[in-house]
C-alpha positions as CSV (number, residue, x, y, z in Angstrom):
1,M,0.0,0.1,-0.1
2,A,1.5,3.4,-0.9
3,T,1.8,6.1,1.4
4,R,0.3,9.4,0.6
5,A,2.5,12.7,0.6
6,E,1.5,15.5,2.7
7,A,2.3,18.9,3.1
8,T,1.3,21.5,5.8
9,V,0.5,25.3,5.2
10,A,-0.3,27.8,7.9
11,V,-2.6,30.2,6.9
12,R,-4.1,33.4,8.6
13,V,-7.8,34.1,7.9
14,R,-9.3,37.6,7.0
15,P,-13.4,36.9,7.1
16,R,-15.7,39.4,5.7
17,A,-13.1,41.0,3.4
18,S,-14.5,42.8,0.4
19,R,-13.0,40.3,-1.8
20,T,-11.5,36.7,-1.9
21,A,-7.8,37.1,-2.2
22,V,-4.9,34.6,-1.4
23,G,-1.2,36.3,-0.9
24,G,1.0,37.7,1.4
25,S,2.6,36.7,4.7
26,Y,1.7,37.1,8.4
27,P,3.7,36.1,11.4
28,G,1.5,33.5,13.0
29,P,1.8,31.2,15.9
30,N,2.6,28.3,13.5
31,G,5.4,30.2,11.6
32,P,4.8,32.4,8.5
33,A,1.5,32.3,7.6
34,L,-0.2,32.6,3.9
35,V,-2.9,35.3,4.2
36,V,-6.4,34.2,2.9
37,A,-9.0,36.9,2.8
38,V,-12.7,35.7,2.0
39,R,-15.8,37.3,1.5
40,E,-17.5,35.1,4.2
41,P,-18.3,35.6,7.8
42,A,-16.8,33.4,10.3
43,V,-20.1,31.7,11.0
44,D,-20.8,28.0,10.9
45,G,-17.6,27.3,8.9
46,R,-18.4,29.5,6.1
47,A,-15.2,31.2,6.1
48,T,-13.2,28.0,6.7
49,R,-15.1,26.5,3.8
50,A,-14.4,29.5,1.5
51,V,-10.5,29.2,2.8
52,L,-10.0,25.6,1.7
53,E,-11.8,26.3,-1.8
54,A,-9.6,29.3,-2.1
55,V,-6.2,28.0,-1.3
56,A,-6.9,25.0,-3.7
57,E,-7.8,27.3,-6.3
58,A,-4.6,29.3,-6.0
59,L,-2.4,26.4,-5.3
60,G,-4.0,24.7,-8.8
61,V,-5.0,21.6,-6.8
62,P,-8.4,19.7,-6.5
63,R,-10.4,21.2,-3.3
64,S,-10.8,17.4,-2.3
65,R,-6.6,17.6,-1.6
66,V,-6.9,20.7,0.6
67,L,-7.8,19.6,4.3
68,L,-8.2,21.5,7.6
69,R,-5.8,20.2,10.0
70,A,-6.2,22.4,12.9
71,G,-7.9,25.9,13.8
72,E,-11.4,25.2,12.9
73,R,-12.5,28.1,14.8
74,S,-9.5,30.4,14.7
75,R,-8.0,33.1,12.4
76,D,-4.8,31.0,12.4
77,K,-5.4,27.4,10.6
78,L,-3.1,24.7,9.6
79,L,-4.1,23.0,6.3
80,T,-2.9,19.7,4.8
81,I,-2.3,19.5,0.9
82,V,-2.5,15.8,0.2
83,D,-0.3,14.5,-2.5
84,P,1.3,18.2,-2.9
85,P,2.4,19.0,-6.7
86,A,6.3,18.8,-7.0
87,D,6.6,22.7,-7.4
88,L,4.4,23.5,-4.3
89,A,7.4,25.4,-2.5
90,Q,7.6,27.7,-5.7
91,R,3.8,28.0,-5.8
92,L,3.7,29.2,-2.2
93,Q,6.7,31.5,-2.5
94,A,4.6,33.5,-5.1
95,L,1.8,33.7,-3.0
96,Y,3.8,34.8,-0.2
97,G,5.2,37.6,-2.3
98,D,8.6,39.2,-1.6
99,S,7.9,40.4,1.8
100,A,8.0,36.7,3.0
101,A,10.9,35.6,0.6
102,D,13.1,34.5,3.5
103,D,10.5,33.3,5.7
104,A,8.5,31.2,3.7
105,P,8.6,27.1,4.6
106,S,9.9,24.7,2.0
107,A,7.7,21.9,0.6
108,G,9.6,19.2,2.8
109,G,7.1,18.1,5.4
110,R,5.8,21.3,6.5
111,A,5.2,23.5,3.6
């Protein structure tokens, strides 16, 4: 039985934003976090679902491969990317932007 590869991505959620956007870095409790702004409010998991969809789209992976690992009721979340693309580190680096160039995690284990 083959083992599935996984990568962990820390995100900082901005609910009730004027538009959905993924990009930028925030010094979160789990290390540098990818900022994810979503239009949905943080009510009944709506913002969390929107975050999972936005991150999947931004990384170019199917939504089914982006899972919530920790932080269900927090602005700081850990997401698991199942079977991440080989160039995940580069995709994340592009989303973090220049401000986090030295702080962005690599794809080895925790991305």
